N, C-alpha and C positions, 0 to 999 in steps of 0.2 A: 583169527576168525575167518573162516572160509565159507563161502556161499555155495550152496548146492544148486544144481541145475533147476530144481523146482522153484527155489527162492528167486533165482535170476529171472525166471519167467514172469514173476509178479513185480519185481523191483524195477525192471527196465521201463515198462509202460508207465509206472507211477512217476518216475523221474522225468519222462517226457511231459506228462500232464503238469507236474510241478514247474517245469521250465516254461510251459505255455502260460501258466498262471502268473509267474514272476514277470514275464515279458508283458502281459496284459496290465499288470499293476504298474510297471514302469511307464507304459504308454499312457495310462490314466493320469499319473502324476505329471507327466510332461504336458498333457492336454489341459490339466487344471492350471498349470503355470502359465500356459499361453492364454487361456481365458482370463486369468487374473491380470496379466499384463495388458491385454486388449481393453479390459474394463477400466484399468488405471489410465490408459491413454485417452479413452473417451471422456473420462471424468476430468482429466487435465484440460482437454480441449474445451469442454463445456465451461469450466471455470475461467478459461482465458476469454471466452466470448461473453460472459455475463458480468454485470456490474456487481461487485461484492458488497459495497457499502455506499449508501447515499447519505450525504450530509444534509441535515435539515436546513432549509433556507428560511431566512427571516423575511417577513412581509413588511414592506415599507408602507406606512400609513400616511395619511395627510398630515397628521400631527408631527410625525418624524420629519416630513419635508418642511413644514413650517418652522420647526425647531432648528433644522439645519440652516434655513434662510436667516433666521434671527441671529444664530451664532456667526454666520458669515457677515451679516450686517454689522454686528457689534465689533468683530475683528477689523472690518474695514474702517469703522469709526475710530478705533484705537490707533490704527496706522495713520489715519488722517491727522489725528491729534498730535501724534509724535512728529509727523512731518511739519505741521504748523509750528510746533514748539521749536523744532530745529531751525526753521526759517526765522522765527522771532528772536532767537538768541542773539545777544549783542556780543560783539567782539570784546575780549577782555581788556585790551589796552588801546585799541584803535579809536581815535577821537578823544582820548583822555590825555591830559597833560601831566607828565611825570617830571619832577625836577630832580635831575641826577647830580646837579652841582651841590657840593656839599660842604 
């Protein structure tokens, strides 16, 4: 297939236009990628600086405080009882007479 001179006059300018269009398309793709990466960087920076989840806090009421005091008081009483029982315990053989002669 050979091209005539008239056909070349039309083909060469069209290839230049096509080349420009391809280059513009490539530049647009590159620009879109840069914009997307910048948006992603901004989003990541925003997420770093914001609090993502807040745990609900429980309110301490007067009832809770009084309940905690009662529990502490009862545990202290139990410990005191144990301590007095340990003090009152008698020695198993001290003060008792055992006859070992047999």
